[in-house]
C-alpha positions in Angstrom: 65.5 -34.4 -44.1 65.3 -33.1 -47.5 65.7 -29.1 -49.2 63.5 -26.7 -47.6 60.1 -25.3 -48.6 61.1 -21.5 -51.0 57.0 -21.2 -51.9 53.8 -21.5 -49.4 50.5 -22.5 -50.6 47.8 -22.0 -48.1 45.0 -24.1 -48.9 41.3 -22.4 -47.5 38.2 -25.1 -46.6 36.5 -23.6 -49.3 39.3 -24.3 -52.0 39.7 -28.0 -50.5 36.5 -28.7 -50.4 36.4 -27.7 -54.1 39.6 -29.6 -55.1 38.0 -32.8 -53.7 34.6 -32.3 -55.0 36.3 -32.2 -58.7 38.2 -35.7 -57.1 35.2 -37.4 -56.8 33.3 -36.2 -59.9 36.8 -37.6 -61.9 36.6 -40.8 -59.8 32.9 -42.0 -60.8 33.7 -42.5 -64.1 35.7 -45.6 -63.1 33.0 -46.9 -60.3 31.8 -48.2 -58.6 33.7 -48.7 -55.6 33.3 -51.3 -53.1 34.6 -49.2 -50.2 37.2 -46.4 -49.9 40.5 -46.7 -48.3 41.4 -43.5 -47.0 45.8 -43.1 -45.9 45.7 -41.3 -42.2 46.0 -38.5 -41.4 45.9 -36.3 -44.3 43.8 -38.8 -46.5 40.9 -38.6 -44.2 39.3 -35.7 -45.2 39.7 -35.7 -48.2 38.1 -39.5 -48.1 35.1 -38.1 -46.1 34.5 -36.0 -49.5 34.7 -38.3 -51.5 32.7 -41.1 -49.4 29.5 -38.5 -49.8 29.9 -37.7 -53.5 30.3 -40.8 -54.2 28.4 -42.4 -51.9 30.0 -45.0 -50.4 29.5 -46.2 -47.0 32.8 -48.1 -46.6 35.6 -46.5 -45.7 38.7 -48.4 -44.4 42.4 -46.7 -43.2 45.4 -47.4 -43.7 48.3 -44.9 -41.6 52.1 -45.0 -43.0 54.7 -43.4 -40.9 56.9 -41.9 -42.3 58.0 -38.2 -39.9 59.2 -38.8 -37.0 57.6 -35.8 -34.5 59.8 -33.9 -32.5 58.3 -31.4 -30.2 57.3 -28.1 -31.5 54.8 -30.2 -34.1 58.3 -30.2 -36.7 58.7 -33.7 -38.3 61.7 -34.6 -39.5 62.0 -37.8 -42.7 63.0 -40.6 -40.7 63.8 -44.0 -42.5 61.9 -46.3 -43.7 58.3 -45.9 -43.7 56.3 -48.2 -41.2 52.8 -49.5 -41.9 51.2 -49.1 -38.1 48.0 -50.1 -39.0 46.9 -52.6 -42.5 44.0 -51.3 -44.6 43.1 -55.2 -43.7 39.3 -55.5 -44.6 40.4 -54.2 -48.2 42.1 -57.3 -49.0 44.2 -56.3 -52.5 42.3 -53.0 -52.7 40.1 -54.7 -55.7 37.6 -52.1 -56.2 38.9 -49.6 -53.6 39.8 -46.3 -54.2 42.7 -45.0 -52.0 42.2 -41.1 -50.9 45.3 -38.9 -49.8 45.7 -35.0 -49.1 49.0 -35.2 -50.8 51.4 -37.4 -52.5 55.2 -35.7 -52.2 58.2 -37.7 -52.4 55.8 -41.1 -52.8 57.3 -42.7 -49.8 53.8 -43.2 -48.6 52.3 -44.1 -52.1 54.4 -46.9 -52.9 54.2 -48.9 -49.5 50.2 -49.0 -50.0 50.3 -49.2 -53.6 52.4 -52.4 -52.8 49.6 -53.3 -49.8 46.5 -52.9 -52.4 47.9 -52.9 -56.3 44.9 -53.1 -57.4 43.2 -49.9 -55.7 42.9 -46.9 -57.8 45.5 -44.7 -55.9 43.7 -40.6 -55.8 45.1 -37.6 -54.2 44.1 -33.5 -54.4 47.8 -32.6 -54.9 50.4 -33.9 -56.1 54.4 -32.6 -56.1 56.4 -34.0 -59.4 58.1 -36.9 -57.0 55.8 -38.7 -56.5 53.2 -37.6 -58.9 53.6 -40.3 -61.1 52.1 -42.9 -58.5 48.5 -41.5 -58.5 45.9 -42.2 -61.4 44.6 -38.8 -60.4 45.0 -35.2 -58.7 43.6 -32.2 -58.6 46.0 -29.8 -58.2 50.1 -30.3 -59.3 53.0 -28.0 -57.3 56.6 -27.7 -57.2 58.0 -30.1 -55.5 59.7 -27.0 -53.0 56.4 -26.2 -52.0 55.0 -26.4 -48.8 51.0 -27.0 -48.9 49.5 -25.8 -45.3 46.0 -27.2 -46.0 43.1 -26.1 -43.7 43.6 -28.5 -40.7 46.9 -28.2 -40.1 46.6 -24.1 -39.2 46.5 -23.2 -35.4 
């Protein structure tokens, strides 16, 4: 696995909703969109917020597994990313907005961008290693920051 996190950013529901609304307001300039592709699972919540804010009813999902689950909720990086559910209804991405919560190393982003090369790719948060792959992000953090999103808290 990569370097360990040295900082933590605990995001509240209110802060996440505010950031997702900011992201949505910026995307209105590039529309209209035929639909949204949410990267499962992290992109599901921000995609719902963007879909509502931008009045987009067509929401597709794509799932790329880049971590392996081991017991107590610990995730370890695996080798090659595996597409477990393609975004078939989005074609080449023309007119679609890809949404994720975070672009970290860029592994998932590279796979999804290759599948949907004509789509606009946006994230709420970004780390330096993956930032260049996103067309827009709201907040950037250091690579060693672990972002704890509200739905991840127990």
